[in-house]
C-alpha angles and dihedrals in degrees: 000000000000112000108189117040098181112141122223135193099043091192089075125082115270093248091050091050091051090047092050092051093046091047090056092046093053094045093047093050100251085132121043123233107274093014118145115248107215110216096199094050091048093048090052093047093049092043092234137112121267092255098078089041090056091046089051092050090051089053091050091048088060088056091051093244097110134043116205113204115193114242090003108066142241125310139184107255121263113212121227123215089254091050092053092047092049093049092049092047089052090051093051089056102043107031098064090049092048089050092051091050092046089054090054096040106038111356100161096047091048092051091050091051091049092048091050091050092050090050090051091050091052091051091047091052091051090050094041087233107155095181092054090046092051092050092050091047089052092048091053096053094041091052091075091058096041090058102032094095094221112114093192092056090046092053092047091054094042089061089064102026098096093050091046091052092046094050089049094054096043103037110027115013095072088059097034092059089060100047134052101220098089093041091051091051091051090050090051091049089055090050094049091046092050090051093046089236098149096164090063091038094056093046092051093043089054091050091045095050092042090053088049091052092050092049091050092051092046092050092046092053091050089053093237116151 
């Protein structure tokens, strides 16, 4: 359950501020997959009426993070095996292309972003901090889209980005922070990107995302959240 309900960025609408805080809480694992999100408790914790909370939950439903069930309440999404497979297939298609475009459009800034993410991963592994590792992992993969220069590709990825980040935190980061395989793959992706070796980059990205898919499905079957 969410611990700190402080709202940031007062320039945003109240519902957007609530949505932003809840989005972060779901991605960071403060709510479990499939957990009910109690409107009344949230409204009381935020110090707001239930109206902005409901509006926020509607916004998060559009991102795929929340499922609203009439007469039953709102819940964090629970991925199916097909959902996980589809998301990972999508990533295998779009991430190598985004990386290639980022190399052509803003190579140096992308490399700096990747290096920073790798450094954060290393620190997270030393501290056994799975949330920090998951955030750094997300930053690395999103860097390709942030610097690719193609707004249509960016929008396409943004539609799935919150679910991708949530799956990462809940289903892989707790294990990734304890083993070097994922970190080594990320480091190799940085090396291939820096060299402009996109044949090797795409092959490794496909292996990396496929391994991720298999880990997600294995964790899901074991009932670990």
